[in-house]
C-alpha positions as CSV (number, residue, x, y, z in Angstrom):
1,M,-161.2,128.5,-187.3
2,N,-164.5,130.0,-186.9
3,V,-165.7,131.9,-183.7
4,V,-169.4,132.3,-184.1
5,Y,-171.8,134.3,-182.0
6,L,-175.4,133.5,-182.4
7,C,-177.0,136.8,-181.3
8,R,-180.5,136.9,-179.7
9,N,-183.2,139.1,-181.4
10,R,-182.4,142.2,-179.2
11,L,-179.6,144.7,-178.4
12,G,-178.5,143.1,-175.1
13,G,-177.0,140.1,-176.5
14,I,-174.3,141.8,-178.8
15,D,-174.0,144.6,-176.2
16,R,-172.7,142.1,-173.5
17,M,-170.8,140.2,-175.9
18,L,-168.8,142.8,-177.6
19,P,-166.5,143.2,-174.8
20,I,-165.7,139.4,-175.0
21,L,-165.1,139.6,-178.6
22,M,-162.5,142.4,-178.2
23,E,-160.5,140.3,-175.7
24,I,-160.8,137.3,-178.0
25,K,-159.5,139.6,-180.8
26,K,-156.6,140.7,-178.7
27,I,-155.6,137.0,-178.1
28,K,-155.7,136.1,-181.8
29,P,-155.6,139.3,-183.8
30,E,-156.1,137.6,-187.2
31,L,-159.4,136.2,-186.2
32,N,-162.6,137.6,-187.8
33,P,-165.6,136.5,-185.7
34,L,-169.0,135.7,-187.4
35,I,-171.9,137.2,-185.7
36,V,-175.4,135.7,-186.9
37,F,-178.4,137.8,-186.5
38,L,-181.8,136.7,-186.5
39,N,-182.9,138.4,-189.7
40,E,-182.2,141.6,-191.6
41,K,-184.4,143.8,-189.5
42,H,-182.2,142.7,-186.4
43,R,-179.0,143.6,-188.1
44,K,-180.4,147.0,-189.0
45,D,-181.7,147.4,-185.4
46,I,-178.1,146.7,-184.2
47,K,-176.8,149.3,-186.7
48,M,-178.8,152.1,-185.3
49,N,-176.9,151.7,-182.1
50,Y,-173.7,153.2,-183.9
51,H,-171.3,152.5,-181.0
52,L,-172.2,148.8,-181.1
53,W,-171.7,148.7,-184.8
54,Q,-168.4,150.6,-184.5
55,G,-167.3,147.8,-182.0
56,I,-168.4,145.2,-184.4
57,E,-166.3,146.9,-187.1
58,T,-163.4,147.1,-184.6
59,V,-163.1,143.4,-184.1
60,G,-163.4,142.8,-187.9
61,A,-166.6,140.8,-187.5
62,R,-168.4,139.3,-190.3
63,T,-172.2,139.4,-189.9
64,Y,-175.0,137.1,-191.2
65,A,-178.7,137.2,-191.2
66,M,-180.2,133.8,-190.6
67,K,-184.0,134.3,-191.6
68,G,-185.0,135.1,-195.0
69,K,-188.4,136.5,-196.4
70,N,-190.0,133.1,-196.4
71,K,-189.3,129.6,-195.2
72,F,-187.5,128.3,-198.5
73,A,-185.2,131.5,-198.1
74,T,-184.4,130.7,-194.7
75,L,-183.6,127.1,-195.5
76,I,-181.2,128.3,-198.1
77,R,-179.4,130.5,-195.6
78,L,-179.2,127.7,-193.1
79,I,-177.6,125.5,-195.6
80,R,-175.3,128.2,-196.4
81,F,-174.4,128.7,-192.8
82,I,-173.7,125.0,-192.3
83,A,-171.6,124.9,-195.4
84,M,-169.6,128.0,-194.3
85,L,-168.7,126.1,-191.0
86,S,-168.3,122.6,-192.4
87,F,-165.0,120.7,-192.1
88,R,-163.4,123.4,-189.7
89,Y,-162.9,124.1,-186.2
90,N,-165.8,126.1,-184.9
91,I,-166.5,127.7,-181.4
92,I,-170.1,128.6,-181.3
93,M,-171.5,130.7,-178.6
94,K,-175.2,131.4,-178.0
95,D,-177.6,133.1,-175.6
96,Q,-180.3,130.8,-176.7
97,D,-180.8,128.2,-179.6
98,L,-181.1,130.8,-182.5
99,L,-180.6,128.3,-185.6
100,P,-183.8,127.1,-187.2
101,F,-184.3,123.3,-186.4
102,Y,-181.6,123.7,-183.9
103,N,-181.0,120.3,-182.7
104,V,-180.9,118.9,-186.3
105,S,-178.7,121.7,-187.6
106,M,-176.2,121.1,-184.9
107,G,-176.3,117.5,-185.2
108,I,-175.4,117.9,-188.8
109,L,-172.7,120.4,-188.2
110,K,-171.2,118.3,-185.5
111,K,-171.0,115.3,-187.8
112,L,-169.3,117.5,-190.5
113,S,-167.0,119.6,-188.2
114,K,-165.1,120.0,-184.8
115,V,-167.7,122.1,-182.8
116,I,-167.4,123.5,-179.3
117,E,-170.7,124.9,-178.0
118,I,-170.6,127.6,-175.4
119,K,-173.7,128.8,-173.6
120,L,-173.7,132.5,-172.4
121,F,-175.4,133.7,-169.3
122,L,-174.6,137.5,-169.4
123,G,-178.0,138.9,-169.7
124,I,-178.2,140.2,-165.9
125,Q,-174.6,140.6,-164.5
126,I,-175.5,141.4,-160.8
127,A,-176.9,138.6,-158.7
128,E,-179.1,141.0,-156.5
129,V,-180.7,142.3,-159.6
130,F,-181.3,138.8,-161.1
131,K,-183.1,137.8,-157.8
132,N,-185.3,141.0,-158.0
133,L,-186.1,140.3,-161.7
134,T,-187.0,136.7,-160.9
135,I,-189.3,137.8,-158.3
136,Q,-191.1,140.1,-160.9
137,R,-191.1,137.5,-163.5
138,T,-192.5,134.9,-161.2
139,L,-195.3,137.1,-160.1
140,D,-196.1,137.9,-163.8
141,L,-196.0,134.4,-165.1
142,T,-197.9,133.1,-161.8
143,R,-200.9,135.5,-162.5
144,K,-201.0,134.3,-166.1
145,G,-201.1,130.6,-165.0
146,L,-197.5,129.9,-166.4
147,S,-194.4,128.3,-165.0
148,I,-191.1,129.8,-164.8
149,S,-188.3,127.8,-166.3
150,S,-184.4,127.6,-165.8
151,P,-182.3,130.0,-167.8
152,L,-179.6,127.5,-168.3
153,K,-181.6,124.7,-170.0
154,G,-180.3,123.2,-173.1
155,E,-177.1,121.6,-174.2
156,Y,-173.7,123.1,-174.2
157,D,-169.8,122.2,-173.7
158,Y,-169.1,125.2,-171.4
159,L,-171.1,127.8,-169.7
160,I,-169.5,131.4,-169.7
161,S,-171.2,133.4,-166.9
162,A,-171.2,136.9,-165.4
163,L,-172.6,135.2,-162.0
164,S,-170.1,133.2,-160.2
165,K,-170.7,129.4,-159.3
166,N,-171.8,130.2,-155.7
167,E,-174.1,133.1,-157.0
168,L,-175.8,130.7,-159.6
169,E,-176.1,127.9,-156.9
170,E,-177.9,130.3,-154.4
171,L,-180.3,131.2,-157.3
172,G,-181.1,127.3,-157.5
173,E,-178.9,126.7,-160.8
174,K,-176.4,123.9,-161.3
175,P,-174.0,125.2,-163.7
176,K,-171.6,122.8,-165.4
177,K,-168.1,123.5,-166.9
178,L,-168.5,127.1,-165.8
179,V,-166.1,129.8,-167.0
180,E,-166.6,133.1,-165.0
181,V,-166.1,136.2,-167.0
182,G,-166.5,139.0,-164.4
183,Y,-168.2,142.3,-165.1
184,V,-167.7,142.6,-169.0
185,Y,-167.8,146.5,-168.9
186,K,-164.6,146.4,-167.0
187,M,-162.8,144.4,-169.6
188,P,-159.6,146.3,-170.8
189,E,-160.3,146.5,-174.5
190,W,-163.9,147.6,-174.0
191,T,-162.7,150.3,-171.5
192,K,-160.3,151.7,-174.0
193,F,-163.0,151.7,-176.7
194,A,-165.5,153.2,-174.5
195,E,-163.5,155.9,-173.1
196,A,-162.2,157.0,-176.4
197,K,-165.9,157.9,-177.5
198,R,-167.1,159.9,-174.4
199,V,-169.6,162.6,-175.4
200,K,-169.2,166.0,-173.7
201,G,-171.8,168.5,-172.7
202,D,-174.3,169.5,-169.7
203,Y,-177.0,166.9,-170.1
204,F,-178.9,163.9,-168.4
205,L,-179.8,160.6,-170.0
206,Y,-183.3,159.4,-170.3
207,I,-183.5,155.6,-170.6
208,L,-186.4,154.7,-172.8
209,K,-188.0,151.1,-173.3
210,T,-191.7,150.5,-174.0
211,L,-194.2,153.3,-173.6
212,G,-197.0,150.9,-173.2
213,I,-197.6,148.0,-170.5
214,R,-194.4,146.4,-169.6
215,R,-195.8,143.3,-168.3
216,T,-199.5,142.2,-168.7
217,G,-199.6,140.1,-165.8
218,L,-198.7,143.2,-163.5
219,K,-201.3,145.8,-162.5
220,E,-199.7,148.8,-163.6
221,P,-200.5,151.9,-166.0
222,E,-198.8,152.4,-169.2
223,I,-195.2,153.9,-169.1
224,I,-196.3,156.7,-171.1
225,E,-198.6,158.1,-168.4
226,I,-195.7,158.0,-165.9
227,M,-193.4,159.7,-168.5
228,E,-195.8,162.4,-168.9
229,E,-195.7,163.1,-165.2
230,S,-191.8,163.0,-165.2
231,L,-191.4,165.2,-168.3
232,D,-193.9,167.7,-166.6
233,V,-191.5,168.1,-163.9
234,L,-188.3,167.9,-165.8
235,K,-189.2,170.7,-168.2
236,N,-188.8,173.2,-165.6
237,Y,-185.1,172.6,-165.2
238,N,-182.6,174.2,-167.7
239,I,-180.8,170.8,-168.6
240,K,-180.5,169.2,-171.9
241,T,-182.3,165.8,-172.2
242,V,-180.7,163.1,-174.1
243,F,-183.4,160.3,-175.0
244,K,-181.9,156.9,-175.3
245,P,-184.6,154.8,-177.0
246,Q,-184.6,151.0,-177.7
247,T,-186.0,149.3,-180.8
248,I,-189.2,148.7,-179.0
249,T,-189.8,152.2,-178.1
250,D,-192.8,153.9,-180.0
251,M,-191.1,157.0,-181.2
252,D,-194.3,158.6,-182.7
253,K,-195.8,158.3,-179.3
254,L,-192.8,160.0,-177.7
255,K,-192.7,162.8,-180.2
256,Q,-196.4,163.4,-179.8
257,T,-195.9,163.5,-176.0
258,L,-193.2,165.9,-176.2
259,K,-195.1,168.3,-178.5
260,K,-198.1,168.1,-176.2
261,L,-195.9,169.1,-173.1
262,N,-194.1,171.6,-175.2
263,Y,-190.8,169.9,-174.2
264,S,-188.2,171.3,-176.4
265,N,-184.5,171.0,-174.8
266,Y,-183.7,167.6,-176.0
267,V,-181.9,165.3,-178.6
268,I,-182.5,161.6,-179.4
269,D,-179.4,159.3,-179.3
270,Y,-179.3,155.6,-180.2
271,G,-175.7,155.2,-179.1
272,H,-174.5,153.0,-176.3
273,A,-175.8,153.8,-172.9
274,F,-172.5,153.2,-171.1
275,I,-170.7,155.5,-173.2
276,L,-173.6,158.0,-173.1
277,S,-173.6,157.8,-169.5
278,Y,-169.8,158.8,-168.8
279,N,-170.5,162.7,-168.7
280,A,-174.2,162.7,-167.7
281,K,-175.2,164.6,-164.7
282,F,-177.6,161.7,-164.0
283,I,-179.7,159.2,-165.7
284,F,-183.4,158.9,-165.6
285,T,-185.9,156.1,-166.3
286,N,-189.6,155.1,-165.7
287,I,-188.8,151.3,-165.9
288,F,-185.7,149.8,-164.0
289,S,-182.8,149.3,-166.6
290,T,-179.7,147.3,-166.1
291,I,-178.0,150.6,-167.2
292,M,-178.4,151.6,-163.6
293,C,-175.9,149.0,-162.8
294,M,-173.4,150.5,-165.3
295,T,-173.9,154.1,-163.9
296,Y,-173.6,152.7,-160.3
297,Y,-170.1,151.4,-161.4
298,L,-169.4,154.8,-163.2
299,G,-170.5,156.8,-160.1
300,I,-173.3,158.5,-162.1
301,P,-176.6,159.2,-160.1
302,S,-179.7,157.2,-161.2
303,I,-183.5,158.3,-160.7
304,E,-186.3,155.9,-161.2
305,Y,-189.8,157.4,-161.3
306,A,-192.1,154.6,-161.5
307,A,-195.6,153.1,-160.7
308,Y,-195.0,149.5,-159.6
309,D,-197.5,146.8,-159.1
310,S,-198.5,147.1,-155.3
311,E,-197.6,143.5,-154.8
312,L,-194.5,143.5,-156.4
313,L,-193.5,146.6,-154.6
314,S,-194.2,145.0,-151.2
315,K,-192.1,141.9,-152.2
316,L,-189.1,144.3,-153.4
317,G,-189.4,147.2,-151.1
318,G,-188.3,149.6,-153.7
319,S,-186.7,149.5,-157.2
320,L,-186.0,146.3,-158.9
321,G,-182.5,147.6,-159.1
322,G,-182.2,147.4,-155.2
323,R,-179.2,149.2,-154.0
324,F,-178.1,150.1,-157.7
325,C,-180.8,152.4,-158.0
326,D,-179.9,155.7,-156.2
327,F,-183.3,157.4,-156.0
328,F,-186.5,155.4,-156.5
329,I,-189.8,157.4,-156.5
330,Q,-193.2,155.6,-156.5
331,R,-195.4,158.1,-158.5
332,D,-194.9,161.1,-156.5
333,K,-194.1,164.4,-158.3
334,N,-193.3,166.4,-155.3
335,K,-190.8,163.9,-154.2
336,L,-189.4,163.8,-157.8
337,K,-188.9,167.7,-157.7
338,E,-187.1,167.4,-154.2
339,V,-184.8,164.7,-155.7
340,L,-184.2,166.6,-158.9
341,D,-183.2,169.8,-157.0
342,K,-180.6,167.9,-155.0
343,V,-179.0,165.9,-157.8
344,I,-179.0,168.9,-160.3
345,N,-177.8,171.3,-157.7
346,G,-175.0,168.9,-156.9
347,E,-176.5,168.4,-153.2
348,A,-177.1,164.7,-153.4
349,N,-174.9,162.5,-151.5
350,I,-173.8,159.8,-153.8
351,N,-171.5,157.1,-152.4
352,R,-170.4,153.8,-153.8
353,D,-169.9,151.0,-151.2
354,S,-166.7,149.5,-151.7
355,S,-167.9,145.8,-151.0
356,I,-170.4,146.2,-153.5
357,M,-168.0,147.5,-156.0
358,Q,-165.6,144.4,-155.3
359,T,-168.4,141.7,-155.2
360,S,-170.8,142.9,-158.0
361,F,-168.0,144.4,-160.5
362,R,-165.4,141.8,-160.4
363,N,-162.4,141.8,-162.6
364,T,-162.2,139.1,-165.2
365,P,-160.5,136.1,-163.8
366,R,-157.2,134.7,-165.1
367,E,-159.0,131.3,-165.8
368,F,-161.1,133.2,-168.4
369,Y,-158.2,134.3,-170.4
370,E,-156.5,130.7,-170.0
371,F,-159.7,129.1,-171.4
372,W,-159.5,131.3,-174.5
373,H,-155.9,130.9,-175.0
374,K,-156.6,127.0,-175.0
375,L,-159.4,127.2,-177.4
376,L,-158.0,129.9,-179.9
377,L,-154.4,128.6,-179.8
378,R,-154.9,125.1,-178.6
379,N,-152.0,125.2,-175.9
380,P,-152.1,126.4,-172.3
381,I,-150.2,129.5,-171.2
382,D,-147.9,130.1,-168.4
383,D,-149.0,133.8,-167.5
384,V,-151.8,136.0,-168.4
385,E,-152.1,139.5,-167.1
386,K,-155.2,140.3,-165.1
387,S,-157.3,143.3,-166.1
């Protein structure tokens, strides 16, 4: 048996898939999943997030880079991949159709093997945030003269989704053969793994993405401008900054900016944001990040200092994160100082709505475990403990 995950070309895919792989490994301990990266650079980028790589090692996963240095090398890797899976029972999970010549490749594989194809819808795990990001994406694409397409297009046998059937239908999607997963960062094996790796110290976490224009269809300054304003205020507080970059972050530009502002009390850490957030005093960002949903769940304050497109801001009324952003500041350094004074001095009133915690951070349902028992063990189970 092969359990294969076709990982999209970014950190987010394996990030949200890893807790599921940990639960699968618990059900079938002898299993060694196969994670397929786009290319060697993709695999290297994942390795930089050392917590993710440790998690991959924890589940005993094999890894495979699909694209080579040229088309011929890629074709050879694709043939090898098909050969590895031929004449076997294969469960293939995908965020998107990653394989070269996807339909042809899968057609060949299905003729040679037993294949179950599972589509994953885990990118945005909170319905409210998904709606806001859809508003942003629609505005961006409309201004570019482009149309927005369904994220659930394509062929699959089952859909594993962090959003429920009702939530998907409210968003205009019509899922078929849906298996709900709940909030993946609540899954028991991930929780044990993450808690064992907590970091200590007095610090706040600064989430980085691009330092340039985030969407060309939006009328916004480069993020580095907003970041400079943020750092100019933050440097006046005696608290260590832990910068959490992404693979798209221009590190040279970051270091030049820190040097220009004489910003010295910091470290750069490529670890997992969920783990780095555990003991953070607060998290800070200049672009909304789904990490804010994680910190809402963990009870950690979040601050977003941004400069949203005026039309987008009027449609949203605040952060893309909605209620999951504790403090949203639209380019006002004085307001930023007021918020930081309260948060750093412990005077901020941080509450977590119990109804939001129940509806947005759902436990993994029993049906999810039953589904995997049937696929992995090929027989139903009578009783599965809920997480």
